[in-house]
C-alpha angles and dihedrals in degrees: 000000000000113000114197129031103214121113094295093045095049091046092052094048088051095052093042089057088047091058095044103257120133120226147192113215117202124189133182096210121089093227138016124287107072116216091344086077087070101045119119115276088232091063099098127190093254087055100050115115092226141327122185128200118264113243114278100013127064119219114257121240114269139182104275089221090057116114112259087219088068103033100048098046087048088055094049089048092055090045091054091049097045093045092045094235113169106210119188102218140203088027117126112194113235102192142345110214127204110284087037100271105160114210089326089284105088134031117207135191091209139010125221104187116201105159097131124199111278094100092057110058114183117236112186118210120244121175122248132044129276119206095197130076121294124191135162124234090257087071097043110122101173141295103284096091092054096057110136095005134118105245128195113199115197120197142059102233142091093275089061088046088055093051098044093046088060109029089048089071095056111022124096088231142352131206120190118199132179136175094228132038108267112255104216108190111191091185096051126233138287104251092202092056092048092052091048095052092046090046088050091063097047093046087058093048097251124137114263115261122229115285093241094054086071103028101041122206116305124197102263124161089267095052092042089053092048090051093049089052090054095234101122095089097130126211128190118257116288113242098228146356123254129193097264101028146324130308147206102198105294095354115093129188110203112234136180094184138020118204111201103208088172102133137243141280128228111268100228103133091117089064095056096103086061088063093220098156124106125217087261087064098248135090116260108235139192102197102305094337122101107229093212090056116015090196090068118079124187113205123182085030127116110332091010094055094116133073094254089042092048092056092052092045094053090052091048094048094050091048094049093046092048090052089053099039102031105025098164096052121103103244127218127164117172 
């Protein structure tokens, strides 16, 4: 059973077929594209932080100014059709019971979970009350609605960069606040080192940290644009909310809107009956395999929470399940 048909789920389904394991793919969305369907229409392909080809089908050339929310789902749809993947849609899994009974409708021999994070935006708590509008980056639809307003953007990752780079051109004022000092890395980052750091946490059964906490901020087109607009003067986190803004003790910054670009959490609630979590709050992993139940694999989780990592994770999960469920087969996964 593959749960989720984004990048990681489609990759896993492809590789499961390659190793001779049949699968049912369930997806909560009503059409292909995963979380990409919900991205802001202003996030164009030339501003996307990174997309990698799905296994077996290269992405076609697209207009760099085309919205990613259109181009990527179109590619995923073509992939499903060309690879003959039969995805059961508009179906949100309620719970997976021990023995891998899924919603009392299906019985699986193994689970590949690829439900991602988009449906679980993280809203941190700060004391006080704000009378203006608050929204999470998951609901951000472009800068037009912020024209002439005082906007606070909370968060130190690429989502915050996306908002600031656009809103800075139309807002009356912007304020960027983060819990930690931003870590700009002109030379980029070592992908292997990043994976190792994230993997270290999930091997210990701790929740994965945000991607930017280990990669830092690289000089993508979005970051460069925000720098050129002069909106990356960072302030430390405010201490509390007030009716007309945010405050650090007696200092108040007036605000009409707060945009919480504060990341997401893995959507694993349907796996709760399997009791996979460790005392540290995370799920102890060995690669993509859950240590507490080796027939459960999480792809797009922890070190595989990137498009290139999702592809590798799908292949690794398929090979490991094949070794456990069909140990006498000759295994190949391209």
